[in-house]
C-alpha positions as CSV (number, residue, x, y, z in Angstrom):
1,M,52.5,17.4,21.5
2,K,54.3,14.3,21.1
3,K,52.6,13.5,24.2
4,L,48.6,14.3,22.1
5,L,49.8,13.1,19.0
6,P,48.8,9.5,19.7
7,R,45.9,10.5,21.7
8,S,44.9,12.4,18.3
9,V,45.6,9.6,15.8
10,A,43.7,7.7,17.8
11,L,39.6,9.6,18.0
12,G,41.3,10.3,14.4
13,A,40.2,6.5,13.3
14,V,37.2,6.2,15.4
15,V,36.0,9.8,13.2
16,L,36.6,8.3,10.1
17,A,35.7,4.7,10.7
18,V,31.8,5.8,11.7
19,A,30.8,9.2,10.9
20,G,30.6,9.7,6.8
21,C,30.7,7.8,3.8
22,S,33.1,9.6,1.6
23,A,33.8,13.0,0.2
24,A,30.3,12.5,-2.0
25,T,28.3,12.0,1.2
26,P,25.8,15.2,1.9
27,G,25.8,17.2,4.8
28,P,22.4,18.0,6.2
29,G,21.2,19.7,4.5
30,T,22.1,19.8,1.2
31,A,19.9,17.0,0.2
32,V,17.1,18.3,-1.8
33,P,13.8,16.5,-2.3
34,T,12.2,17.0,-5.3
35,P,9.5,19.5,-5.7
36,S,6.9,17.4,-5.0
37,A,8.1,15.6,-1.8
38,S,8.9,17.3,1.9
39,S,12.3,17.1,3.3
40,S,12.1,15.5,6.8
41,A,15.2,18.3,7.7
42,A,12.7,21.2,8.9
43,A,10.0,18.9,10.5
44,A,7.7,18.4,13.5
45,P,7.1,16.6,15.5
46,T,9.9,15.8,17.4
47,T,8.2,14.7,21.1
48,G,8.9,10.7,21.4
49,W,11.2,10.6,17.6
50,E,14.1,11.7,19.3
51,L,17.1,9.4,19.5
52,N,18.6,7.9,22.5
53,T,22.0,7.3,21.9
54,K,22.2,4.6,25.1
55,G,21.8,1.6,24.1
56,G,22.0,2.0,20.5
57,A,24.7,-1.6,20.3
58,E,21.8,-3.8,21.7
59,R,19.3,-2.2,19.3
60,I,21.3,-2.5,16.3
61,K,21.9,-6.7,17.6
62,A,17.9,-6.7,18.4
63,A,17.6,-5.4,14.1
64,G,19.9,-8.6,13.7
65,L,22.6,-6.8,13.0
66,P,27.1,-7.0,13.8
67,V,28.3,-3.9,15.6
68,L,31.1,-3.0,13.2
69,N,33.6,-1.0,14.1
70,M,33.8,1.0,10.5
71,E,31.3,1.1,7.2
72,G,31.5,-1.7,4.6
73,A,33.2,-1.5,1.4
74,A,32.0,-4.7,-0.7
75,E,28.0,-3.1,-0.9
76,H,27.2,1.5,-1.1
77,F,23.6,2.4,-1.1
78,H,21.2,5.2,-0.3
79,A,17.2,5.1,-0.4
80,H,15.3,7.4,1.4
81,L,12.7,7.8,4.3
82,D,9.7,10.8,5.0
83,V,7.9,10.3,8.1
84,F,4.4,11.3,9.1
85,V,1.9,11.9,11.4
86,D,-0.9,13.5,10.2
87,G,0.1,15.1,7.5
88,R,3.1,16.8,9.9
89,P,6.7,15.9,9.2
90,V,8.9,14.0,11.8
91,A,12.1,14.4,11.2
92,V,14.6,11.6,10.7
93,P,17.9,11.9,13.5
94,A,21.2,11.7,12.8
95,N,23.4,8.4,13.9
96,I,20.8,6.2,13.6
97,G,22.2,3.0,13.7
98,F,25.4,4.1,15.5
99,S,26.4,2.6,19.1
100,F,27.8,5.2,21.9
101,S,30.8,4.5,24.6
102,A,29.7,5.9,28.2
103,T,31.2,9.4,27.0
104,G,28.8,10.0,24.3
105,Q,31.8,8.6,21.7
106,P,30.8,7.0,18.5
107,D,32.1,3.8,18.9
108,G,30.3,1.2,16.6
109,I,28.4,1.5,13.5
110,S,25.7,-0.8,11.6
111,A,25.3,-1.2,7.8
112,L,22.2,0.4,8.1
113,H,22.0,4.3,9.5
114,T,22.2,7.8,9.1
115,H,24.7,10.2,9.5
116,D,21.8,13.2,9.4
117,E,18.7,14.9,9.6
118,S,18.5,14.1,5.7
119,G,16.4,11.5,6.0
120,I,19.3,9.8,3.8
121,I,19.3,6.1,4.9
122,H,23.3,4.7,4.3
123,I,23.6,1.3,3.3
124,E,27.5,0.5,3.6
125,A,27.8,-3.5,4.3
126,P,30.6,-5.5,5.1
127,V,29.7,-8.2,2.5
128,V,27.7,-8.0,-0.6
129,G,23.8,-9.9,-1.3
130,D,22.1,-8.9,1.9
131,T,19.4,-7.1,2.4
132,Y,18.1,-4.6,4.8
133,T,14.4,-3.8,6.0
134,L,12.5,-0.2,7.0
135,G,12.0,-3.0,10.4
136,Q,15.4,-2.9,11.0
137,L,15.6,0.8,10.5
138,L,13.1,1.4,13.2
139,T,14.0,-1.4,15.8
140,E,17.5,1.0,15.2
141,W,15.9,3.6,16.4
142,G,14.5,2.3,18.4
143,V,10.6,3.9,17.0
144,L,6.9,1.6,16.5
145,D,7.5,-1.7,18.4
146,G,11.5,-0.9,18.8
147,A,10.1,1.3,22.3
148,E,10.8,2.9,24.9
149,K,8.5,4.8,25.8
150,P,4.9,5.1,25.5
151,G,3.3,7.8,22.7
152,T,2.9,7.4,18.9
153,A,6.3,7.5,17.9
154,H,6.3,4.0,19.6
155,S,2.5,2.5,18.9
156,G,2.3,-0.4,16.5
157,A,4.3,-1.1,13.0
158,S,0.6,-2.2,12.1
159,D,-1.2,1.1,12.4
160,W,1.0,2.9,9.5
161,S,1.1,2.8,6.1
162,V,4.3,3.4,3.2
163,V,4.6,3.9,0.1
164,V,7.7,2.8,-2.0
165,N,8.0,5.3,-5.2
166,G,4.2,6.4,-5.3
167,A,3.4,2.8,-4.6
168,K,1.6,1.5,-1.6
169,Q,3.1,-1.5,-0.2
170,D,1.3,-4.0,0.6
171,G,1.7,-6.5,3.8
172,P,3.9,-5.5,7.0
173,V,5.6,-2.3,6.9
174,R,8.8,-3.6,9.0
175,D,9.1,-5.7,5.9
176,V,10.3,-3.8,3.2
177,V,13.1,-4.1,1.8
178,L,15.2,-0.9,1.2
179,K,17.2,-0.2,-2.2
180,A,19.1,2.5,-3.6
181,H,17.0,5.5,-4.6
182,D,13.9,4.6,-3.5
183,E,12.0,7.3,-1.9
184,V,10.4,5.5,1.1
185,V,6.7,6.7,2.8
186,L,5.4,6.2,6.3
187,L,2.8,7.7,7.1
188,H,0.2,7.7,10.2
189,G,-3.5,9.5,10.0
190,T,-3.7,11.8,7.3
191,A,-1.2,11.4,4.1
192,P,0.5,14.9,2.9
193,D,-0.7,16.4,0.3
194,P,1.1,16.3,-2.0
195,L,2.9,12.7,-1.1
196,P,6.7,12.5,-2.4
197,T,7.1,10.1,-4.3
198,A,10.8,10.8,-5.5
199,F,14.0,12.2,-4.1
200,N,17.0,13.4,-5.5
201,F,19.6,12.2,-4.0
202,P,22.8,14.5,-4.6
203,A,25.5,14.3,-7.3
204,G,27.5,10.8,-6.0
205,V,25.1,9.9,-3.7
């Protein structure tokens, strides 16, 4: 047991540092959308939208963000993202904004990240006052102008529209600033009916 304890303690420290916000952090599927909104969790299609865990650190840096060894505590808020292609929902993957070791273990995290497929975006920053954008999240995800392979998931962001809290946004979709409890809908082609305009965040989130 004495030989295993240091390894267990070290592993526990890594998990605590990068695996979740707090006791109030929702697990997969616990975030419930409003009746007018569709959840990202039960979404399709998935081809081309999967998260490639390789290169996570490089994508975080490409988004202009540092790779941290734990979640920041100076500022903490959440937004929600729904993605639709021709009216069909696309799952927002877990672990966007994480870096992984060669063995597939998480070894770093961005202030901007996801923990599950609920579509909830976590902003847990080490300093107060920085802005975080949809474009940074898409770069960490590796889609829409941050792509490694062809397909709709990797087409230019200029082909997309974005709606925030029910209001269509002018200007580039990548420039949308993420704010607390925003419902962000990223659209390509036909919009879903009804269009999500709000999200019912779990208590404490």
